[in-house]
C-alpha positions as CSV (number, residue, x, y, z in Angstrom):
1,X,10.6,6.5,6.5
2,X,8.8,6.9,9.9
3,X,10.5,7.4,13.2
4,X,9.6,4.1,14.6
5,X,10.7,2.1,11.6
6,X,14.1,3.9,11.7
7,X,14.7,3.2,15.2
8,X,13.6,-0.3,14.8
9,X,16.3,-0.7,11.9
10,X,19.1,0.9,14.1
11,X,18.4,-1.7,16.6
12,X,18.4,-4.8,14.1
13,X,21.5,-3.2,12.7
14,X,23.1,-3.6,16.0
15,X,22.3,-7.2,15.8
16,X,23.7,-7.4,12.5
17,X,27.1,-5.9,13.8
18,X,27.6,-9.0,15.5
19,X,28.7,-10.6,12.3
20,X,31.7,-8.3,12.4
21,X,34.4,-10.6,14.1
22,X,35.6,-7.3,16.3
23,X,32.2,-6.7,17.8
24,X,31.5,-10.4,18.3
25,X,34.8,-10.8,20.1
26,X,33.9,-7.6,22.5
27,X,30.4,-8.3,23.8
28,X,30.8,-5.4,26.1
29,X,30.6,-3.1,23.0
30,X,27.1,-4.1,22.3
31,X,25.3,-1.4,24.4
32,X,27.4,1.3,22.7
33,X,26.8,0.0,19.2
34,X,23.0,-0.4,19.6
35,X,23.0,3.2,21.1
36,X,25.1,4.4,18.0
37,X,23.3,2.6,15.3
38,X,19.8,3.5,16.6
39,X,20.7,7.2,16.9
40,X,22.4,7.0,13.5
41,X,19.3,5.4,11.9
42,X,17.2,8.5,13.0
43,X,20.1,11.4,12.7
44,X,19.3,12.6,9.4
45,X,15.6,13.5,10.6
46,X,17.1,15.7,13.5
47,X,16.1,18.3,10.9
48,X,12.6,17.9,12.2
49,X,13.5,20.7,14.8
50,X,12.8,23.3,12.1
51,X,9.2,22.7,12.3
52,X,9.6,25.2,15.1
53,X,10.4,27.8,12.7
54,X,7.0,27.1,10.5
55,X,5.8,24.6,8.0
56,X,7.6,26.6,4.9
57,X,11.1,26.5,6.8
58,X,10.6,22.7,7.6
59,X,9.7,21.8,4.0
60,X,12.6,23.7,2.7
61,X,15.1,21.9,4.8
62,X,13.7,18.5,5.5
63,X,15.6,15.7,3.8
64,X,18.0,18.2,2.6
65,X,21.6,18.8,4.2
66,X,21.0,16.2,6.5
67,X,20.6,13.8,3.9
68,X,23.3,14.9,1.5
69,X,26.4,13.3,0.2
70,X,28.7,14.4,3.3
71,X,25.9,13.6,5.9
72,X,26.8,10.1,6.6
73,X,30.4,10.6,7.4
74,X,29.7,13.7,9.6
75,X,26.7,12.0,11.5
76,X,29.1,8.8,11.8
77,X,31.9,10.7,13.5
78,X,29.9,12.6,15.5
79,X,27.5,9.9,17.1
80,X,30.2,7.2,17.0
81,X,32.6,9.4,19.0
82,X,29.6,10.4,21.3
83,X,29.0,6.6,21.9
84,X,32.6,6.0,22.6
85,X,33.0,8.6,25.0
86,X,29.5,7.9,26.7
87,X,30.3,4.1,27.2
88,X,34.1,4.2,27.5
89,X,34.8,2.2,24.1
90,X,37.7,4.4,22.8
91,X,39.5,1.4,21.7
92,X,36.4,0.7,19.3
93,X,35.8,3.9,18.3
94,X,36.5,3.2,14.4
95,X,34.0,0.2,14.8
96,X,31.4,2.5,16.2
97,X,31.8,5.2,13.5
98,X,31.7,2.4,10.6
99,X,28.5,0.9,11.9
100,X,27.0,4.1,12.5
101,X,27.9,5.3,8.9
102,X,25.9,2.3,7.9
103,X,22.8,3.1,9.9
104,X,22.8,6.7,8.4
105,X,23.3,5.5,4.9
106,X,20.4,3.0,5.3
107,X,18.4,5.8,6.6
108,X,19.0,7.9,3.5
109,X,18.6,4.9,1.2
110,X,15.1,4.3,2.7
111,X,14.1,7.8,2.2
112,X,15.4,7.5,-1.5
113,X,12.9,4.7,-2.1
114,X,10.0,6.7,-0.8
115,X,7.9,9.0,-2.9
116,X,8.7,12.1,-0.9
117,X,12.3,11.7,-1.7
118,X,15.6,13.4,-0.8
119,X,18.1,15.7,-1.6
120,X,20.7,13.3,-1.4
121,X,23.3,14.8,-4.0
122,X,23.7,18.2,-2.1
123,X,26.0,20.3,-2.2
124,X,26.2,19.3,-5.9
125,X,22.5,19.3,-6.8
126,X,19.4,20.5,-5.0
127,X,17.2,18.0,-7.2
128,X,14.7,16.0,-5.1
129,X,15.4,12.2,-6.0
130,X,12.7,9.6,-5.3
131,X,12.3,6.1,-6.5
132,X,9.0,5.6,-5.4
133,X,9.1,2.0,-4.3
134,X,8.3,2.1,-0.7
135,X,5.5,3.7,1.4
136,X,6.5,6.0,4.3
137,X,5.8,3.2,6.6
138,X,6.1,-0.3,5.2
139,X,4.2,-2.8,7.2
140,X,6.1,-5.8,5.8
141,X,9.5,-4.3,6.4
142,X,8.4,-3.4,10.1
143,X,6.9,-6.9,10.8
144,X,10.1,-8.5,9.5
145,X,12.6,-6.5,11.7
146,X,10.2,-6.4,14.8
147,X,9.7,-10.3,14.8
148,X,13.6,-10.5,14.4
149,X,14.2,-8.1,17.2
150,X,11.9,-10.1,19.5
151,X,13.6,-13.3,18.4
152,X,16.9,-11.8,19.5
153,X,16.2,-9.8,22.7
154,X,13.4,-12.0,24.3
155,X,14.0,-15.6,22.8
156,X,17.6,-15.6,22.6
157,X,18.2,-16.5,18.8
158,X,21.7,-16.3,17.6
159,X,21.9,-12.6,16.0
160,X,24.4,-13.4,13.4
161,X,22.3,-16.0,11.0
162,X,19.2,-14.3,12.4
163,X,20.0,-10.9,11.2
164,X,21.9,-12.2,8.1
165,X,18.7,-13.9,7.0
166,X,16.6,-10.7,8.0
167,X,18.8,-8.2,5.9
168,X,19.0,-10.6,3.1
169,X,15.0,-10.9,2.9
170,X,15.1,-6.9,3.2
171,X,17.4,-6.7,0.2
172,X,15.5,-9.2,-1.7
173,X,12.0,-7.3,-0.8
174,X,13.4,-3.9,-1.8
175,X,14.7,-5.2,-5.3
176,X,11.2,-7.1,-5.6
177,X,9.5,-3.6,-5.0
178,X,11.7,-1.9,-7.3
179,X,11.1,-4.6,-10.1
180,X,7.2,-4.2,-9.7
181,X,7.5,-0.5,-9.8
182,X,9.5,-0.8,-13.1
183,X,6.8,-3.3,-14.4
184,X,3.9,-1.1,-13.6
185,X,5.6,1.9,-15.2
186,X,5.9,0.1,-18.3
187,X,2.4,-1.0,-18.3
188,X,1.4,2.8,-17.9
189,X,3.9,3.8,-20.5
190,X,2.2,1.3,-22.9
191,X,-1.1,2.9,-22.3
192,X,0.0,6.3,-22.7
193,X,2.9,6.1,-25.4
194,X,2.6,10.0,-25.8
195,X,3.0,10.7,-22.5
196,X,6.2,12.6,-21.2
197,X,6.8,12.1,-17.5
198,X,5.0,9.2,-15.5
199,X,5.4,8.9,-11.9
200,X,3.9,6.3,-9.6
201,X,3.2,5.9,-5.8
202,X,2.6,2.7,-4.0
203,X,-0.3,1.7,-1.9
204,X,0.4,0.6,1.7
205,X,-0.6,-3.0,0.6
206,X,1.7,-2.8,-2.4
207,X,-0.8,-4.1,-4.9
208,X,-2.2,-0.8,-6.0
209,X,-0.2,2.0,-7.6
210,X,-1.4,5.7,-8.1
211,X,0.0,6.9,-11.4
212,X,0.3,10.5,-12.8
213,X,1.1,10.6,-16.7
214,X,1.9,14.0,-18.1
215,X,0.5,14.1,-21.7
216,X,0.4,17.3,-23.6
217,X,-1.4,20.2,-21.4
218,X,-2.9,17.7,-19.1
219,X,-2.4,15.4,-16.3
220,X,-4.0,11.8,-16.5
221,X,-4.5,10.0,-13.0
222,X,-5.7,6.8,-11.8
223,X,-4.6,3.4,-10.4
224,X,-3.1,0.5,-11.5
225,X,-4.5,-2.6,-9.7
226,X,-2.9,-6.0,-10.5
227,X,-1.9,-4.8,-13.9
228,X,-5.2,-3.1,-14.8
229,X,-5.3,0.5,-15.6
230,X,-8.3,2.6,-14.2
231,X,-7.9,6.3,-15.3
232,X,-9.7,8.3,-12.8
233,X,-9.3,12.1,-13.5
234,X,-7.7,14.6,-16.1
235,X,-6.3,17.9,-14.7
236,X,-5.1,20.6,-16.7
237,X,-1.5,21.8,-16.3
238,X,-0.8,25.1,-15.2
239,X,1.7,27.2,-17.5
240,X,3.7,29.9,-16.0
241,X,3.0,32.0,-19.0
242,X,-0.7,31.5,-18.7
243,X,-1.3,32.0,-15.0
244,X,-4.2,34.6,-13.9
245,X,-3.1,37.6,-12.2
246,X,-4.2,36.3,-8.9
247,X,-1.8,33.6,-9.1
248,X,0.9,35.6,-10.2
249,X,0.7,37.9,-7.3
250,X,1.5,34.9,-5.0
251,X,4.7,33.8,-6.8
252,X,6.8,36.0,-4.4
253,X,5.3,34.8,-1.2
254,X,7.3,32.5,1.1
255,X,5.2,29.6,0.8
256,X,4.8,29.4,-2.9
257,X,8.6,30.0,-3.3
258,X,9.2,26.8,-0.9
259,X,6.4,24.7,-2.9
260,X,7.9,25.6,-6.4
261,X,11.3,24.4,-4.9
262,X,9.8,21.0,-4.2
263,X,6.9,20.1,-6.3
264,X,7.1,17.9,-9.6
265,X,3.8,18.7,-11.1
266,X,2.0,21.8,-10.6
267,X,-1.8,22.8,-10.7
268,X,-3.1,26.2,-9.7
269,X,-6.8,27.0,-8.8
270,X,-8.0,30.5,-7.9
271,X,-11.3,30.9,-6.5
272,X,-13.3,33.7,-5.1
273,X,-13.8,33.9,-1.4
274,X,-15.4,36.4,0.9
275,X,-12.3,38.4,1.4
276,X,-11.2,38.3,-2.2
277,X,-9.4,35.3,-3.5
278,X,-7.9,32.0,-2.6
279,X,-5.1,30.9,-4.7
280,X,-4.1,27.1,-4.0
281,X,-1.1,25.7,-5.8
282,X,-1.0,21.6,-5.7
283,X,1.5,18.9,-6.4
284,X,-0.4,16.7,-9.0
285,X,2.0,14.0,-8.1
286,X,0.2,13.1,-4.8
287,X,-3.2,13.2,-6.1
288,X,-5.4,10.5,-4.7
289,X,-9.1,9.6,-4.0
290,X,-10.0,12.9,-6.1
291,X,-7.9,15.0,-3.8
292,X,-4.4,17.0,-4.1
293,X,-3.4,17.0,-0.4
294,X,0.1,18.3,-0.6
295,X,0.1,22.0,-1.7
296,X,-0.1,25.9,-0.5
297,X,-3.0,28.2,-0.2
298,X,-2.9,32.1,-0.4
299,X,-5.7,34.3,0.5
300,X,-5.8,37.6,-1.3
301,X,-7.9,40.7,-0.7
302,X,-9.6,42.3,-3.8
303,X,-6.3,44.4,-4.7
304,X,-4.3,41.4,-4.5
305,X,-2.5,41.9,-1.4
306,X,-1.6,38.7,0.7
307,X,-3.8,38.1,3.9
308,X,-3.1,34.7,4.7
309,X,-0.8,31.8,3.7
310,X,-0.2,28.1,4.5
311,X,1.6,25.4,3.2
312,X,1.5,21.5,4.0
313,X,-0.3,18.4,3.9
314,X,-4.3,18.4,4.2
315,X,-4.6,15.0,5.0
316,X,-4.4,12.5,8.2
317,X,-1.2,10.8,8.8
318,X,-2.6,7.3,8.2
319,X,-4.3,8.6,5.1
320,X,-2.9,7.9,1.5
321,X,-0.6,8.8,-0.1
322,X,1.8,7.3,2.3
323,X,4.8,9.4,1.8
């Protein structure tokens, strides 16, 4: 999810930690706990520094090793040890490590529920996993946790019942979103019984779902609103054995290799430009409003030499899809 949400959840996890008798009996531990859980709740996204090496390097590494199977324990030990040293809480080292571990796991779980996904089973699998149930920013969870944090810090509500309710509602909300996702997937499957893979992406409100149904040699795209399917576009699949020579000439580039390592549903478009050709590789799964905003573009000269290349999102942060 977004940075602000992760930090907020880290703060509310610090409040929830008061349910631990060891934390409740040592109130002086709370500043170290809040520091550890907030940093731990954001730690997997420290891979964002790879932006300094360019967008291709960032896309290759983001939500990879820092979100992998060993990551929660590694982050927990590093951050828990740092918080123990900074606040002089060595007797409570294990407690800080355990709650930091919970914060990191919650971060990875939320990212798994997102449409972008995570490589959470590395080093055993480099596959991208995504449950497509939550947006990058979920307004309902954000409001719930903001209200709870203010009730605790400003109005002095008791943290134990407050955050037990908050996280109980959070769990119920996530289960509800997963259930709605499953029901919507079944609606699309019934409409396209011959479809192979079907994927969904939620809207910010949660009422509308964008679908991609892979049928034969085409992708069928549209929305599901309140259980009603609205097909909006049909896009041909791009088969590797039928790519035009211009597209083949771009396969070895860094940006296309990065794209192919991430993309689920691929469409390639070749167009003539003043300098020669532009080859655009797009991930159809993120299609919305007649656009495929995630992909890579390579400009070639008439002899198919690479002139320029770029990769990433062609949309504003607040525009859909919210992944």
